[in-house]
N, C-alpha and C positions, 0 to 999 in steps of 0.2 A: 589789621597788621600794625604793630607798634612802630613808633618813629625811630626807636633805638635798634630796630632789627637790622642786621647786616645786609639782608637781602634788599630792604627798602633803601638803605643808603647807597648800595651798589646800583640800584635801578634808577633812583632819582637824583643822586649826588652829582655834583659838578667838580671835576678835578681843578686844583688851584696851582699856580706857579707856571713856569715856562720850561718846556722840554729842551734838552741840549741841541746845539746846532749839528746838523749832519744826520746821516742815517743811523738807525740803531745798530749796535754791535752784533756781530754774528755770535751765536751761541753754539756750543758743541752739538746740541740737538738739531740746530738748523743745518749744520754741515752734514750730519748723519742723514737727515731727511733729504738733503740735496743729492748725496751719494746714492741713496735708495731710489730716488727719482731717476737717476742715470741708469740704474738696473731695472727700471720699469716695475718696481714693487709698489703696489697701491696701499696695502694695509699691512705694515710690518708688525704691529702689535698682535694681530691674529696669527701671523706666520711664526712669531717667536714662541707661541704656545706649543708648537710641534718641534721637538728637539732636532729630529732628522732633517726636516725642511730648513730649519734655521742654520744648521751646519752646512747644508748644501749651498745656501745663500752666501755664507761666509767664505766658502771655498771659491765661489764664483767672483766675490768681491776682491779676493786676494790676487786674482790674475789680471785685474783691471788697474789702470793707472790714470786717474783723473777723468775729466769729461771728454766728450767726443772731439771737441775742438783742440783740447790740450794733447790728445793722443796723436793728432796730426803733426803738432809741433815736436813731439818726441821722435818722430821719424827724421826730422831735420836736425834736432839737437839731441845727440845721444845722452845717455845717463852720465853723470859726472861723479866719479868716486874720488874723495879727498882723503889723503892720508896726511895727518898733521901731528907733529910731535911738539911738546910744550917748548915755547921760546924759539921755535923754528918756523920758517915759512912753510905754508901748506903746499903739498904736492898734489897736483890735479892729474888724474888718469881718466881718459875717455874710453869707455867700453861700449861694445856694440849691442849687448843684450843683458838681461837680468841675471842669467846664469853666471856670467863672468864676474859680475858685481858680487854675487854671493860667494864665489870662490875667493875673491880678493879679501872680502871681509873675514872669512874664516882663516885665511893665511895670516892676516895681520893680527888677529886675536891670538893665534898660536905663537907667533913671534913675540908678542907682548908678554905672554905668560912665561915663555922661556927666558926672556931678558930679566923679568922680575925675579925668577928663581935664581939666576946667575948673580944678580946684584945683591942678594940678601946678605952674604958674608961680608962683602965690601962695606955695606952700610953699617954693619955691626962694628967694624974696625975703625970707622970714622973717616975713611978716605973719601966716601961719596956723601953727597948731601942726604939728610934724613928724609926729605920729601921725595917720594919716588917719581921717576920720570913718567909723565902722563902721555900715554900713547893711545890714541883712539881713532876710530874710523867714522867718517861722516858719509852718509849716503844722500847725495843731492840730486835732484831731478829738476827738470824745467816745469814740473807740475805746480799747481797752486799750492801754497804752503798750508792752506786750511783744509786740505783733503784728509780728514781724520780717520775715515773708515778704511782708506787704502794705504796710508803712509806707514812706513816702518814695517813692511811685510816681511822682508828678508831678515831684518835684525831681530824680529820676535819669533821667527819660525821655529828655532830650536826650543824656545820656551813653550810654544804650543804643542810641539811634539812631546816634550817632557810631561806636560799636563795631561795630554792624551794618554801617554803610557801609564801615568799614575792613576788616571781615572779608569783605564782598562784593568789595571791591577786591582783597584778597589772593587770594580764590578765583578771581576773574577773571584775575588775573595768573598764578596757577598753571595755570588752564585754558588760558590763552594760551600759556604755555611748553610745556604738554603738547601742545597742538595744533601748535605750531611744531616740537617734536621729532618728533611723529607725521608732520607734513608732510615733514620732512627725510628720515625713514626711508622714507616712501612714495616720495619723489622718487628716493632711491637704488635702491629696488626697481624703480621704473618705468624708471630708466636701465638696470638690469640686464636687465629684461624686453625693453626696446627693443633692447639689444645682442644678446640671445639671439634675438629675433625676426629681427633683421637677419642674424645668422649662419645661422638656419634658412632665411631667404629665399635667401641666397647658396648654401647647400647644395641647396635645392630647384631653383635655377636650374641648378647644375651637374648635378644628377640629371636634370632635364628635358633638358638638352643631351645627356647620355649616353644617355638613353632615345631621343631623336630619332636620334642616331647609330646606336644598336643597331637601331632600327626600320628605318632605311634599309638597314643591312647585312642585316637579316632579310629585307627585301623582295628585295634582290639575291640572297640565298641561295635564297629560294623560287623566284625566277625561274630561277636556275641549276638547282635541283632539278627543276623542271618540264621544263626543256630536257633535262636528263640522263635523266629518266624517258621522255620522248618518244624520245630517241635510244636508250635501252635497249630500249624496245619495238620500235623499228625494227631494232636489232641482233638481238634475240631472234627476230624474224620472219625476218631474213636467215639467222641460225644454224639455225633450224628448216628453212628451205628447203635450206640447204647440207647439213644432216644427212640430210634426205630424199633429196637427190640422191646423196650418198655412199652411203647405204643402198641406193639403187636400183642404183648402179654396182657395189657389192659383190655384190648379188644377181645381177646380170647376169654378173659374173665367176664366180660359183659356180653358174650355171645348169646346167652339165654335170658337176658334182662330187658325189660321194657319200662318206659316212663309214661305215667298217666298224668296229664297236666290239666289244670283249670278246675280241679275238684276242690271246693272249699273245705276248710278244716272243721271237723265235727268235735263236739264236746260231749262226753269224754271220748278220747280217741286212743286206741292201742292197736297191737298187732292183730288181735282177734277181730276188731271192728274193721280194720283194713282188709283182712282176708275175706270177710263177709261182703265188703264193698266190691272187691275184685270178682267174687263169684257172681254178684248181681250184674256186673258189666258183662261177664261171660254169658249169662243167661240172655241178656238183651241182644247181643250180637250172635247168639246161637253157637257159642263155643263153651260147652260145659267145662268147668274147672273144679277139681276136687282139692282137698287139703294136701293130698299127696303130690299134686302137681306143683304146688307152691313151695319152693324151698325157703324163701324169705320175702318179706314185704316191709317197707318202712317209708317214712316221709322225709325228704331232704329239708333241713332247716335253713332258712335264709331270712334276710331282713324284709324282702318284698314278699308279700303274701302270694302274689301271682307266680312266684318262683318255687313255691313249696310243692314240688312234684312228688308223686308217689312212685317209688321204684319197686318193681315186682321181679323177683328172680325165680324163674321157673326151673324145674328139675331137668327139662329137656329143651333143646332148641326147636323140636317139632311143635311142642305146645306153644312156645313163643311165636313161631311163624304162623301157626293157625290162629292165635289170638289176634295178631296184627292183620292178617289177611281177611278174617271175618269182619273186623272193624272197618276196613276199607270197603268191603263189599256192602256192609250195612249203610255206609254213607253214600255210596253210589246208588243204592236202591232207594234211599230216602233223602234225596237232595234237598227237599223243602223242609224236612224235619230230621236233620242229622243228629248224631249222638250228642246228648247234652245232659245237664244235671236234672232236667225235668223228667227224664226217663228213670232216674234213680230216686225220684220223689224226695229230693233234698230241699230244705227250706231255703228261701231266698230267690232272687231272680234267676232265670234260666241262663246258663252259660254253656258254650260248646265245649266238648271234651275231646282232647287230642291224645292219641296213642301212637308212640314211635319207639324205635329202638333206643336203648340207653347208650349214648356215645361218650367217648372221652372228651376232655376239654379241647384238645387239638382237633378231634373229629367234629365237635360242635362248631368250631370256627370254620373249618372247611365246608361243612354243610351250610352254614350261614352265607359264606361267600358264593357257594355254588347256587343257592337260591336267588341271590341278587343277580348273578350273571344270567341265570335261566329266565328270570322275570324281565330283564332288559332285552334279551335276544329271543324270547319265546322258545326257550329250550325246556326240556323236561329233566328233572333230577330226583334222586331217591337214595336211600341208604339200605345196605344189606350187610349183616354181620359186622357192623361197625365201620364199613367202608362206604365212601361217597361215590356215586356214579352220576354221569351226565350224558345226555344224548341230544344232538342238535335236531334231528328229525326222526320220525317213526321208522324210517328205512335205514338210517345210519347206525353204525355199531355204537354200543355204550362205551364210554371212556371212564376209567377209574381215576379218581383224584386222590393222589397220595400226598401232594404238597401244593403250596400256592403257586410254584413255578408251572405246575400242570395247568392251572387256571389261566395263567398268562399265555401259555401256548395255545389254549383254545380261543382266547380273545384275538390272537393274531390270525 
């Protein structure tokens, strides 16, 4: 720390000279502190920060006169009210309480103002001295003269009331301006809210109109959908009837036809060779076939060689039934050596030959599903005149399969 610092000088310095004789003079602050001590106020600076509390303290201070010891003297020596006019001996009036003192002060002030207004013309004419007569009131008490916080209460009361009224007017004006500003702000906000509400109402009206339009369109669409569903059901019924009729017609057209599978293709091969081949098969199964019994014969062309079946269309269903029945009888009689390509003396390895009715595409699918169901449950199945039949046991009746739903019913 430098030697020139004020803090160092205050801490280490020694005052010079001699102080005056007697006690230090009382300051205004000391008198105020003394009065506050009489009111039992410990920290007046903190109390002064709250305006309401400070006003309450001032009101309490105004009704007190001096210290406790001096108040006891006031009971013995009443207040002294002095009315004195310039260059005249003073008049002393003893009063019993502060209210009478206040009334005397107000009366004297009123008289002084009236006399001053009455003497104004006389001074102007020069009959009276130019210096006005000084008339004033003094309020003396037996209190200590240095009581600054309590002295002059009644003489300054009207001033405090005027200041309070002016401050109240100022506060009211400020509050009024604040309320006006607040009202203007609220009016602006209210206008914005009203505009926004109106916009929302317009939007809601448009939305409601759109919803009503969409609702009407939805109702029309639903009616159309119901109509289309009804038409669709009617069309499905018609299509089902037509499919069943087509299926029946196709079955009738195939009622005298058989399919011979697993016979390899020969070179060259034509209808004459195929007729000769069918006659040889008939001779082997002991079912003689002539050219007049065969209406048509051809091989189905497909990508797979195993699917190149030979289709034979007989002239009568009797010939067709006899051909299929004799083939089954031959296979039952020769279980170890069933009908195969070796009986026809064809080149290549021996392959079993299968002879069945010629079925429609839907009939072949039903026959395939029926064979799967019969194999899983040890049922028996066969075809006759293009229709599929299935039987659970030898004693149970045969069930005709016309659709896949019939197979599902048998499984249940």
